[in-house]
ROSE-4610 file (N, C-alpha, C; in Angstrom, 1 decimal, always signed):
// ROSE-4610
residu = [M/M/M/K/K/K/T/T/T/I/I/I/C/C/C/V/V/V/F/F/F/C/C/C/G/G/G/S/S/S/H/H/H/D/D/D/A/A/A/A/A/A/Y/Y/Y/F/F/F/E/E/E/F/F/F/T/T/T/S/S/S/E/E/E/A/A/A/A/A/A/E/E/E/L/L/L/G/G/G/R/R/R/Y/Y/Y/L/L/L/A/A/A/Q/Q/Q/Y/Y/Y/G/G/G/I/I/I/N/N/N/L/L/L/V/V/V/Y/Y/Y/G/G/G/G/G/G/S/S/S/D/D/D/C/C/C/G/G/G/L/L/L/M/M/M/G/G/G/V/V/V/V/V/V/A/A/A/S/S/S/N/N/N/V/V/V/I/I/I/R/R/R/N/N/N/G/G/G/G/G/G/E/E/E/A/A/A/I/I/I/A/A/A/V/V/V/M/M/M/P/P/P/K/K/K/D/D/D/L/L/L/L/L/L/E/E/E/R/R/R/C/C/C/G/G/G/H/H/H/K/K/K/D/D/D/G/G/G/T/T/T/R/R/R/L/L/L/I/I/I/T/T/T/V/V/V/E/E/E/S/S/S/M/M/M/Q/Q/Q/E/E/E/R/R/R/K/K/K/Q/Q/Q/K/K/K/M/M/M/I/I/I/D/D/D/L/L/L/S/S/S/D/D/D/A/A/A/F/F/F/I/I/I/V/V/V/L/L/L/P/P/P/G/G/G/G/G/G/F/F/F/G/G/G/T/T/T/L/L/L/D/D/D/E/E/E/A/A/A/F/F/F/E/E/E/V/V/V/L/L/L/T/T/T/Y/Y/Y/R/R/R/Q/Q/Q/L/L/L/G/G/G/Y/Y/Y/H/H/H/Q/Q/Q/K/K/K/P/P/P/C/C/C/G/G/G/F/F/F/L/L/L/N/N/N/V/V/V/R/R/R/G/G/G/Y/Y/Y/F/F/F/D/D/D/H/H/H/I/I/I/F/F/F/S/S/S/F/F/F/V/V/V/R/R/R/D/D/D/A/A/A/V/V/V/S/S/S/H/H/H/G/G/G/F/F/F/V/V/V/K/K/K/P/P/P/E/E/E/H/H/H/E/E/E/K/K/K/L/L/L/I/I/I/F/F/F/S/S/S/A/A/A/R/R/R/N/N/N/I/I/I/E/E/E/E/E/E/L/L/L/V/V/V/T/T/T/Y/Y/Y/L/L/L/L/L/L/N/N/N/Q/Q/Q/T/T/T/I/I/I/V/V/V/K/K/K]
num = [1/1/1/2/2/2/3/3/3/4/4/4/5/5/5/6/6/6/7/7/7/8/8/8/9/9/9/10/10/10/11/11/11/12/12/12/13/13/13/14/14/14/15/15/15/16/16/16/17/17/17/18/18/18/19/19/19/20/20/20/21/21/21/22/22/22/23/23/23/24/24/24/25/25/25/26/26/26/27/27/27/28/28/28/29/29/29/30/30/30/31/31/31/32/32/32/33/33/33/34/34/34/35/35/35/36/36/36/37/37/37/38/38/38/39/39/39/40/40/40/41/41/41/42/42/42/43/43/43/44/44/44/45/45/45/46/46/46/47/47/47/48/48/48/49/49/49/50/50/50/51/51/51/52/52/52/53/53/53/54/54/54/55/55/55/56/56/56/57/57/57/58/58/58/59/59/59/60/60/60/61/61/61/62/62/62/63/63/63/64/64/64/65/65/65/66/66/66/67/67/67/68/68/68/69/69/69/70/70/70/71/71/71/72/72/72/73/73/73/74/74/74/75/75/75/76/76/76/77/77/77/78/78/78/79/79/79/80/80/80/81/81/81/82/82/82/83/83/83/84/84/84/85/85/85/86/86/86/87/87/87/88/88/88/89/89/89/90/90/90/91/91/91/92/92/92/93/93/93/94/94/94/95/95/95/96/96/96/97/97/97/98/98/98/99/99/99/100/100/100/101/101/101/102/102/102/103/103/103/104/104/104/105/105/105/106/106/106/107/107/107/108/108/108/109/109/109/110/110/110/111/111/111/112/112/112/113/113/113/114/114/114/115/115/115/116/116/116/117/117/117/118/118/118/119/119/119/120/120/120/121/121/121/122/122/122/123/123/123/124/124/124/125/125/125/126/126/126/127/127/127/128/128/128/129/129/129/130/130/130/131/131/131/132/132/132/133/133/133/134/134/134/135/135/135/136/136/136/137/137/137/138/138/138/139/139/139/140/140/140/141/141/141/142/142/142/143/143/143/144/144/144/145/145/145/146/146/146/147/147/147/148/148/148/149/149/149/150/150/150/151/151/151/152/152/152/153/153/153/154/154/154/155/155/155/156/156/156/157/157/157/158/158/158/159/159/159/160/160/160/161/161/161/162/162/162/163/163/163/164/164/164/165/165/165/166/166/166/167/167/167/168/168/168/169/169/169/170/170/170/171/171/171/172/172/172/173/173/173/174/174/174/175/175/175/176/176/176/177/177/177/178/178/178/179/179/179/180/180/180/181/181/181/182/182/182]
x = [-9.6/-9.0/-9.2/-9.6/-9.9/-9.0/-8.5/-7.8/-6.5/-5.4/-4.1/-3.6/-3.2/-2.6/-1.1/-0.4/+1.0/+1.6/+2.5/+3.3/+4.6/+5.1/+6.4/+6.9/+8.1/+8.7/+8.1/+8.1/+7.6/+8.8/+10.0/+11.2/+11.8/+12.6/+13.2/+14.1/+14.2/+15.0/+16.4/+17.3/+18.7/+19.1/+18.4/+18.7/+17.6/+18.0/+17.1/+16.1/+16.6/+15.8/+14.6/+14.7/+13.5/+12.4/+12.8/+11.9/+11.3/+12.2/+11.7/+10.7/+10.9/+10.0/+8.7/+8.8/+7.6/+6.7/+7.4/+6.7/+6.0/+6.8/+6.3/+5.1/+5.2/+4.1/+2.8/+2.9/+1.8/+1.2/+2.0/+1.5/+0.8/+1.5/+1.0/-0.4/-0.6/-1.9/-3.0/-2.7/-3.7/-4.0/-3.0/-3.2/-4.1/-4.0/-4.9/-6.1/-6.4/-7.6/-7.7/-6.5/-6.4/-6.3/-7.2/-7.1/-6.0/-5.4/-4.4/-4.9/-4.6/-4.7/-3.3/-3.1/-1.7/-1.8/-0.7/-0.6/-0.8/-1.0/-1.4/-0.4/+0.9/+1.9/+2.2/+2.4/+2.8/+4.4/+5.0/+6.5/+7.0/+8.3/+9.0/+8.3/+8.5/+7.9/+6.4/+5.8/+4.4/+3.8/+4.4/+4.0/+4.3/+5.4/+5.7/+4.7/+4.3/+3.3/+2.0/+1.5/+0.2/+0.2/+1.2/+1.3/+1.1/+1.8/+1.8/+0.4/-0.2/-1.6/-2.5/-2.5/-3.4/-3.1/-1.8/-1.4/-1.8/-2.0/-2.4/-3.8/-4.6/-6.1/-6.6/-5.8/-6.3/-6.8/-7.3/-7.8/-6.8/-6.5/-5.6/-6.4/-6.4/-7.1/-6.1/-6.0/-5.1/-5.8/-5.1/-5.6/-4.6/-5.0/-4.1/-4.7/-3.9/-4.3/-4.3/-5.2/-5.3/-4.0/-3.2/-2.0/-0.9/-0.9/+0.1/-0.3/-1.6/-2.1/-1.6/-1.6/-1.1/+0.4/+1.1/+2.6/+3.1/+2.4/+2.9/+2.1/+0.8/+0.0/-0.3/-1.1/-1.4/-1.5/-1.4/-1.4/-2.8/-2.8/-4.0/-4.5/-5.8/-6.4/-6.7/-6.3/-6.6/-7.9/-8.5/-9.7/-9.1/-9.3/-8.7/-9.7/-9.2/-9.9/-9.1/-9.6/-8.9/-9.4/-8.4/-8.7/-8.0/-8.3/-7.7/-6.3/-6.0/-4.7/-4.0/-2.8/-2.1/-2.7/-3.1/-3.8/-5.0/-5.8/-7.0/-6.7/-5.6/-5.2/-4.8/-4.0/-3.6/-4.9/-5.8/-7.0/-7.8/-8.0/-8.7/-8.1/-6.8/-6.0/-6.3/-6.2/-6.5/-7.9/-8.8/-10.2/-10.5/-9.9/-10.2/-9.5/-8.6/-7.7/-8.0/-7.7/-7.8/-6.4/-5.4/-4.0/-3.0/-1.8/-0.8/+0.5/+1.1/+2.5/+3.4/+4.6/+5.5/+6.7/+7.0/+8.1/+9.1/+10.4/+11.3/+10.8/+11.2/+10.8/+11.5/+11.1/+11.7/+10.8/+10.9/+10.1/+8.6/+8.0/+6.6/+6.2/+7.0/+6.7/+6.7/+7.8/+7.9/+6.8/+6.4/+5.4/+4.1/+3.7/+2.5/+2.5/+3.7/+3.8/+3.7/+4.4/+4.3/+3.0/+2.3/+1.0/+0.0/+0.1/-0.8/-0.4/+0.9/+1.2/+0.8/+0.9/+0.5/-1.0/-1.8/-3.2/-3.6/-2.9/-3.2/-2.8/-1.7/-1.2/-2.3/-2.9/-3.9/-5.3/-5.4/-6.7/-7.7/-7.2/-8.1/-8.5/-7.7/-8.0/-7.2/-7.5/-6.8/-6.2/-5.9/-5.4/-3.9/-3.5/-2.0/-1.2/+0.1/+1.1/+2.3/+2.8/+4.0/+5.0/+6.2/+7.3/+8.0/+8.1/+8.8/+10.3/+11.1/+12.4/+13.4/+13.3/+14.1/+15.6/+16.6/+18.0/+18.2/+17.4/+17.6/+17.3/+16.6/+16.3/+15.8/+15.0/+14.3/+15.1/+16.2/+16.9/+17.2/+17.6/+17.8/+16.6/+15.4/+14.2/+13.8/+14.0/+13.7/+14.7/+15.9/+16.9/+16.4/+16.0/+15.5/+14.3/+13.4/+12.2/+12.7/+13.6/+14.2/+14.8/+15.5/+16.1/+15.0/+14.0/+12.8/+12.2/+12.1/+11.6/+12.5/+13.8/+14.7/+14.8/+14.5/+14.5/+13.2/+12.2/+10.9/+9.9/+10.3/+9.4/+8.3/+8.6/+7.6/+7.4/+6.2/+5.9/+6.3/+6.9/+7.3/+6.2/+5.0/+3.9/+3.6/+3.9/+3.7/+4.8/+6.0/+7.0/+6.4/+5.6/+5.0/+4.0/+3.6/+2.7/+3.4/+4.7/+5.5/+5.9/+5.4/+5.8/+6.8/+7.8/+8.8/+9.0/+9.1/+9.4/+10.3/+11.0/+11.9/+11.4/+10.2/+9.5/+8.0/+7.5/+6.1/+5.1/+5.3/+4.4/+4.3/+5.4/+5.4/+4.7/+4.9/+4.3/+2.8/+2.3/+0.9/+0.2/+0.8/+0.2/+0.0/+1.0/+0.9/-0.3/-0.4/-1.5/-2.8/-2.9/-4.2/-4.6/-3.7/-4.0/-4.4/-4.3/-4.6/-6.1/-6.7/-8.1/-8.2/-9.0/-9.2/-10.5/-10.4/-11.6/-11.6/-12.6/-12.7/-13.4]
y = [+3.0/+3.1/+1.7/+1.8/+0.5/+0.3/+1.4/+1.3/+2.2/+1.6/+2.4/+2.2/+3.3/+3.3/+3.3/+2.4/+2.3/+2.7/+3.7/+4.2/+3.5/+2.9/+2.3/+1.9/+1.5/+1.2/+0.0/+0.1/-1.0/-1.8/-1.5/-2.2/-3.0/-4.0/-4.8/-3.9/-4.1/-3.3/-3.8/-2.8/-3.1/-3.8/-3.6/-4.1/-5.1/-6.2/-7.1/-6.5/-5.6/-5.0/-4.3/-3.7/-3.1/-4.1/-5.2/-6.3/-6.9/-7.1/-7.8/-6.9/-5.6/-4.7/-4.6/-4.6/-4.6/-5.8/-7.0/-8.2/-8.2/-7.7/-7.6/-6.6/-5.5/-4.6/-5.2/-6.0/-6.7/-7.7/-8.4/-9.4/-8.6/-7.5/-6.7/-6.1/-5.5/-5.0/-6.0/-7.2/-8.3/-8.8/-8.9/-9.4/-8.5/-7.2/-6.2/-5.8/-6.5/-6.2/-4.9/-4.4/-3.1/-3.4/-2.9/-3.1/-2.3/-2.8/-2.1/-1.5/-0.3/+0.3/+0.6/+0.2/+0.4/+0.6/+1.0/+1.3/+0.1/-1.1/-2.2/-3.1/-2.6/-3.4/-4.7/-5.8/-7.0/-7.1/-6.0/-6.0/-5.2/-5.5/-4.7/-4.8/-3.7/-3.7/-3.7/-3.1/-3.1/-4.5/-5.3/-6.7/-7.5/-7.2/-7.8/-7.5/-6.2/-5.8/-6.5/-6.4/-7.0/-8.5/-9.2/-10.6/-11.0/-10.3/-10.7/-10.3/-9.2/-8.9/-10.1/-10.5/-11.5/-12.9/-13.2/-14.5/-14.6/-13.5/-13.5/-13.2/-13.3/-13.1/-11.7/-10.8/-9.4/-9.0/-7.8/-7.3/-6.3/-6.5/-5.6/-5.0/-3.7/-3.0/-2.3/-2.8/-2.3/-1.2/-0.1/+1.0/+1.3/+1.0/+1.1/+1.7/+2.6/+3.1/+1.9/+1.9/+0.8/+0.5/+1.6/+1.3/+0.7/+1.0/+0.3/-1.1/-1.3/-2.7/-3.6/-3.1/-3.9/-4.2/-3.2/-3.4/-4.1/-3.9/-4.4/-5.6/-5.7/-6.7/-6.3/-7.1/-6.9/-8.3/-8.2/-9.5/-10.1/-11.4/-12.2/-12.1/-12.0/-11.9/-10.5/-9.5/-8.1/-7.7/-6.7/-6.1/-5.0/-5.1/-4.2/-3.1/-1.9/-0.7/-0.1/+0.0/+0.6/+2.0/+2.9/+4.3/+4.7/+5.9/+6.3/+6.9/+7.6/+8.3/+8.2/+8.6/+8.6/+9.5/+10.7/+11.6/+11.1/+10.4/+9.8/+8.6/+7.9/+6.9/+7.4/+8.5/+9.1/+9.6/+10.2/+10.7/+9.6/+8.5/+7.4/+6.7/+6.6/+6.1/+6.9/+8.3/+9.2/+9.0/+9.0/+8.8/+7.6/+6.5/+5.2/+5.0/+5.8/+5.6/+6.5/+5.9/+6.7/+7.2/+6.7/+7.1/+6.6/+7.0/+6.7/+6.3/+5.3/+4.8/+4.9/+5.5/+5.6/+4.7/+3.7/+2.8/+3.3/+2.8/+3.2/+3.1/+4.0/+3.9/+5.1/+5.3/+6.3/+7.5/+8.1/+9.3/+9.2/+8.1/+7.9/+7.9/+7.2/+7.1/+8.5/+9.3/+10.6/+11.5/+11.4/+12.2/+11.9/+10.7/+10.4/+10.9/+10.7/+11.1/+12.6/+13.3/+14.8/+15.4/+14.7/+15.2/+15.0/+13.9/+13.7/+14.7/+15.0/+16.0/+17.4/+17.7/+19.0/+19.2/+18.2/+18.3/+18.4/+17.8/+17.9/+19.4/+19.8/+21.2/+22.2/+22.0/+22.9/+22.7/+21.7/+21.4/+20.6/+19.9/+19.1/+17.8/+17.4/+16.2/+16.3/+15.5/+15.5/+14.1/+13.4/+12.0/+12.0/+11.2/+11.2/+10.4/+10.8/+10.2/+9.9/+8.6/+8.2/+7.5/+7.8/+7.2/+6.1/+4.9/+3.8/+4.0/+4.5/+4.9/+3.8/+2.8/+1.6/+2.0/+1.6/+1.9/+3.4/+4.3/+5.7/+6.2/+5.5/+5.8/+7.2/+7.7/+9.0/+10.1/+9.8/+10.9/+12.1/+11.9/+13.0/+13.9/+13.2/+13.9/+14.8/+14.2/+15.0/+16.2/+16.0/+17.1/+18.2/+17.8/+18.7/+19.5/+18.8/+19.5/+20.5/+20.1/+21.1/+22.3/+22.1/+23.2/+24.1/+23.4/+24.2/+25.1/+24.5/+25.3/+26.5/+26.2/+27.2/+28.3/+28.0/+29.0/+29.7/+29.3/+29.9/+29.4/+28.3/+27.7/+26.8/+26.2/+25.4/+25.9/+26.1/+26.6/+25.5/+26.0/+25.0/+24.0/+24.5/+23.6/+22.5/+22.8/+21.8/+20.7/+21.0/+20.0/+18.8/+19.1/+18.1/+17.2/+17.5/+16.6/+15.3/+15.3/+14.1/+13.4/+12.2/+11.3/+10.3/+10.0/+9.0/+8.0/+6.7/+5.7/+4.7/+4.0/+2.9/+1.5/+1.4/+0.1/+0.2/-0.9/-0.9/-0.6/-1.3/-1.1/+0.3/+1.0/+2.4/+3.3/+3.0/+3.8/+3.5/+2.3/+2.0/+2.5/+2.4/+2.9/+4.4/+5.1/+6.5/+6.8/+6.2/+6.5/+6.1/+5.0/+4.6/+5.6/+6.3/+7.3/+8.7/+8.9/+10.2/+10.3/+11.4/+11.7/+11.6/+10.8/+10.6/+11.3/+12.2/+12.8/+12.6/+11.9/+11.7/+12.8]
z = [+10.2/+8.9/+8.2/+7.0/+6.3/+5.1/+4.5/+3.2/+3.2/+2.9/+2.8/+1.4/+0.8/-0.5/-0.3/-1.0/-0.9/-2.3/-2.2/-3.4/-3.2/-4.3/-4.3/-5.7/-5.8/-7.1/-7.8/-9.1/-9.9/-10.5/-10.0/-10.5/-9.3/-9.6/-8.6/-7.8/-6.5/-5.6/-5.6/-5.3/-5.3/-4.0/-3.0/-1.6/-1.2/-0.6/-0.1/+0.9/+1.7/+2.8/+2.2/+1.0/+0.4/+0.1/-0.5/-0.9/+0.4/+1.4/+2.6/+3.3/+3.4/+4.1/+3.3/+2.0/+1.1/+1.4/+1.5/+1.8/+3.2/+4.1/+5.5/+5.6/+4.9/+4.9/+4.4/+3.3/+2.7/+3.7/+4.4/+5.5/+6.6/+7.0/+8.1/+7.8/+6.6/+6.2/+6.2/+5.6/+5.6/+7.0/+7.9/+9.2/+10.0/+9.8/+10.5/+9.8/+8.7/+7.9/+7.2/+6.8/+6.1/+4.6/+3.8/+2.4/+1.8/+0.7/-0.1/-1.3/-1.6/-2.9/-3.4/-4.7/-5.2/-6.7/-7.3/-8.7/-9.7/-9.2/-10.0/-10.6/-10.8/-11.4/-10.7/-11.4/-10.7/-10.6/-11.0/-10.9/-9.7/-9.4/-8.3/-7.0/-6.2/-4.9/-4.9/-5.9/-6.0/-6.0/-6.8/-6.9/-5.6/-4.9/-3.7/-2.6/-2.5/-1.5/-1.8/-3.0/-3.4/-3.2/-3.6/-3.5/-2.0/-1.1/+0.3/+0.9/+0.5/+1.0/+0.6/-0.7/-1.2/-0.6/-0.5/+0.1/+1.5/+2.2/+3.6/+3.8/+2.8/+2.9/+2.8/+2.5/+2.4/+1.0/+0.9/-0.3/-0.9/-2.2/-2.9/-4.1/-4.2/-5.2/-6.2/-7.4/-8.4/-9.2/-9.4/-10.2/-11.3/-12.6/-13.7/-14.9/-15.6/-16.9/-17.9/-18.8/-19.8/-20.5/-20.9/-21.6/-20.7/-19.4/-18.5/-18.2/-18.2/-18.0/-19.1/-20.3/-21.4/-21.3/-20.8/-20.7/-19.4/-18.3/-17.0/-16.4/-16.7/-16.0/-14.6/-13.9/-12.5/-11.8/-10.5/-9.7/-9.8/-10.0/-9.9/-8.5/-8.4/-7.1/-6.6/-7.4/-7.1/-7.7/-7.1/-7.7/-8.6/-9.9/-10.9/-11.3/-11.2/-11.7/-12.8/-14.0/-15.1/-15.3/-15.7/-15.9/-17.2/-17.6/-18.9/-18.8/-17.7/-17.7/-16.3/-16.3/-15.0/-14.0/-14.5/-13.6/-13.0/-13.8/-13.3/-12.3/-12.6/-11.7/-10.3/-10.3/-9.0/-8.2/-8.9/-8.2/-7.7/-8.4/-8.0/-6.7/-6.8/-5.6/-4.4/-4.5/-3.4/-2.9/-3.8/-3.4/-2.7/-3.1/-2.4/-1.1/-0.7/+0.4/+1.6/+2.8/+4.0/+4.5/+4.0/+4.3/+3.3/+3.4/+2.3/+3.0/+2.4/+2.8/+1.6/+1.8/+0.7/+1.0/+0.1/+0.2/-0.8/-0.8/-1.8/-3.2/-4.1/-5.5/-6.2/-7.4/-8.3/-8.5/-9.7/-10.1/-9.8/-10.3/-10.1/-8.6/-7.8/-6.4/-5.8/-6.1/-5.5/-6.1/-7.3/-7.9/-7.1/-6.9/-6.2/-4.7/-4.1/-2.7/-2.5/-3.4/-3.3/-3.7/-4.7/-5.0/-3.8/-3.1/-2.0/-0.9/-0.7/+0.3/-0.1/-1.3/-1.8/-1.6/-2.0/-1.8/-0.4/+0.5/+2.0/+2.4/+2.0/+2.3/+1.9/+0.7/+0.2/+0.8/+1.6/+2.2/+1.4/+0.4/-0.4/+0.2/+1.2/+2.0/+3.3/+4.3/+5.6/+5.9/+4.8/+5.0/+5.3/+6.3/+6.6/+5.6/+5.6/+4.7/+5.5/+5.4/+6.1/+5.2/+5.4/+4.6/+5.4/+4.9/+5.5/+5.0/+5.9/+5.6/+5.7/+4.8/+4.8/+4.4/+5.2/+4.9/+4.8/+5.4/+5.2/+3.8/+3.0/+1.6/+1.4/+2.3/+2.1/+2.9/+3.5/+4.3/+3.4/+2.1/+1.3/+0.9/+0.9/+0.6/+1.9/+3.1/+4.3/+4.4/+4.0/+4.0/+3.0/+1.8/+0.8/+1.4/+2.1/+2.7/+3.8/+4.6/+5.6/+4.9/+3.8/+3.1/+2.5/+2.0/+1.4/+2.5/+3.7/+4.8/+5.1/+5.2/+5.6/+4.6/+3.3/+2.2/+2.0/+2.9/+2.8/+1.8/+1.1/+0.1/+0.7/+1.8/+2.5/+3.9/+4.3/+5.7/+6.7/+7.8/+8.9/+9.3/+9.4/+9.7/+8.7/+7.4/+6.4/+6.4/+6.9/+7.0/+7.9/+8.8/+9.7/+9.0/+7.8/+7.1/+6.7/+6.7/+6.4/+7.7/+7.8/+8.9/+8.4/+9.2/+8.8/+9.9/+9.5/+10.5/+9.8/+10.6/+10.1/+10.3/+10.9/+11.0/+10.7/+10.3/+9.8/+11.0/+12.1/+13.2/+13.6/+13.8/+14.2/+13.1/+11.8/+10.8/+10.7/+10.7/+10.6/+11.9/+13.1/+14.3/+14.2/+13.7/+13.6/+12.6/+11.5/+10.5/+11.1/+11.9/+12.5/+13.6/+14.2/+15.2/+14.7/+13.4/+12.8/+12.6/+12.7/+12.3/+10.8/+10.3/+8.9/+8.4/+7.5/+6.9/+5.4/+4.9/+3.5/+2.8]
């Protein structure tokens, strides 16, 4: 595996642990020679992950629509890819990545994560997706998915497309051990 896309919040986190884990993830990716693809913002957890990848000698690839670039900016030192729309941004991030990590975030983070999971469910890719469940942030999402399974809206085998870990090493090790098909 060479490149992992990280979906996460572009706003400052309410808890120090979110920021701390984002920084540690950036260091970890750089240390193990894994490139970062991310939404490009220099704000919030996105900026923290990218800063720490760059600071530790790794490569960060920012993918941003032109209008967001004007509003948010991006981290110096990143390779910047500009696109026309959010939909194009998501597709470019999927295309560039071998796997996906989801950190705490809001609507955009969940939109990206569930799009990747839906595409995998439909067979459009076989790339693994893991959630770094800092402070149990995603517990309610996993509960929702279990409810969707119990109500027949999600097949039981598709629930297994979501991997969750509470530490970075466990999460990245899981992703590295998956068969990646581009």
